[in-house]
C-alpha positions as CSV (number, residue, x, y, z in Angstrom):
1,M,-22.1,-67.0,-3.7
2,V,-21.6,-63.7,-2.5
3,D,-19.5,-63.1,0.8
4,L,-20.7,-60.4,2.0
5,V,-18.1,-60.6,5.2
6,N,-15.2,-60.6,3.1
7,R,-15.9,-59.2,0.3
8,P,-19.1,-56.9,0.0
9,P,-20.0,-56.1,-3.9
10,H,-20.6,-52.8,-2.5
11,Y,-17.1,-52.3,-1.5
12,I,-15.6,-53.7,-4.3
13,V,-15.6,-51.9,-7.5
14,N,-13.7,-52.1,-10.8
15,G,-12.0,-54.6,-8.9
16,Y,-10.8,-52.3,-6.5
17,E,-11.8,-53.1,-2.8
18,T,-12.2,-50.2,-0.9
19,I,-10.7,-51.5,2.1
20,D,-7.6,-51.4,0.2
21,I,-7.6,-47.6,-0.9
22,L,-8.6,-46.9,2.5
23,K,-5.1,-48.3,4.3
24,A,-3.3,-46.8,1.5
25,Y,-4.6,-43.6,2.1
26,F,-5.8,-43.5,5.5
27,P,-3.5,-45.4,7.1
28,N,-3.6,-43.9,10.9
29,D,-6.7,-41.8,10.7
30,P,-10.0,-43.2,11.5
31,L,-12.1,-39.8,10.4
32,M,-10.9,-39.7,7.0
33,W,-11.0,-43.7,6.9
34,N,-14.7,-43.1,7.9
35,A,-15.5,-40.6,5.0
36,G,-13.8,-42.0,2.7
37,K,-15.4,-45.8,3.2
38,Y,-18.5,-43.8,3.2
39,F,-17.9,-41.4,-0.1
40,L,-16.7,-44.6,-2.0
41,R,-19.6,-46.8,-1.4
42,A,-22.1,-43.8,-1.7
43,G,-25.6,-45.3,-3.7
44,R,-23.6,-48.7,-3.6
45,K,-25.3,-50.0,-0.7
46,G,-28.9,-48.4,-0.1
47,D,-29.6,-44.9,-0.2
48,M,-26.8,-42.4,-1.0
49,V,-28.0,-39.6,0.1
50,L,-27.4,-41.2,3.4
51,D,-23.5,-42.2,2.7
52,I,-23.2,-38.4,1.5
53,D,-24.4,-37.1,4.5
54,K,-22.1,-39.7,6.6
55,C,-19.5,-38.8,4.8
56,I,-20.1,-35.0,5.7
57,F,-20.1,-35.8,9.2
58,Y,-17.3,-37.4,9.3
59,L,-15.3,-34.5,7.3
60,Q,-16.4,-32.3,9.4
61,E,-15.3,-34.0,12.4
62,K,-11.8,-34.0,10.6
63,K,-12.2,-30.0,10.2
64,Q,-13.1,-29.8,13.9
65,A,-10.4,-32.0,15.0
66,I,-7.6,-29.8,12.9
67,K,-8.9,-26.8,13.7
68,E,-8.2,-28.0,17.6
69,A,-4.6,-29.3,17.2
70,E,-4.2,-25.7,15.8
71,A,-5.4,-23.9,18.7
72,E,-3.2,-26.2,21.1
73,V,0.0,-25.0,19.1
74,A,-0.8,-21.3,18.6
75,I,1.0,-19.0,20.6
76,P,-1.3,-16.8,22.9
77,Q,-0.9,-12.8,21.9
78,D,0.2,-11.8,25.2
79,I,3.4,-14.1,24.5
80,A,3.7,-13.5,20.8
81,A,3.8,-9.6,21.4
82,Q,6.2,-10.4,24.5
83,L,8.4,-12.5,21.8
84,Q,8.3,-9.6,19.1
85,R,9.0,-7.3,21.5
86,L,12.2,-9.3,22.6
87,E,13.3,-9.5,19.0
88,M,13.1,-6.0,18.3
89,A,15.3,-5.5,21.6
90,D,17.8,-8.1,20.2
91,D,18.5,-5.5,16.7
């Protein structure tokens, strides 16, 4: 009997369970976890194009999160210019 709750066949390939792969690669990253989930199951549960679209959605969300995080730590231009002047004054 197929166990659709604990071992759904669309999440098992060559004996490997998707959840084990996701835990190993993305233990603390829900956006990458979901992208990986849809990538690994693409075409195995329903519409492959839909799974690819979902994967792309989560990858775009991750990309945006990275850009936002980088923007938060970026030094504003006026402060960067002041730091550069201070460094030049020390020389």
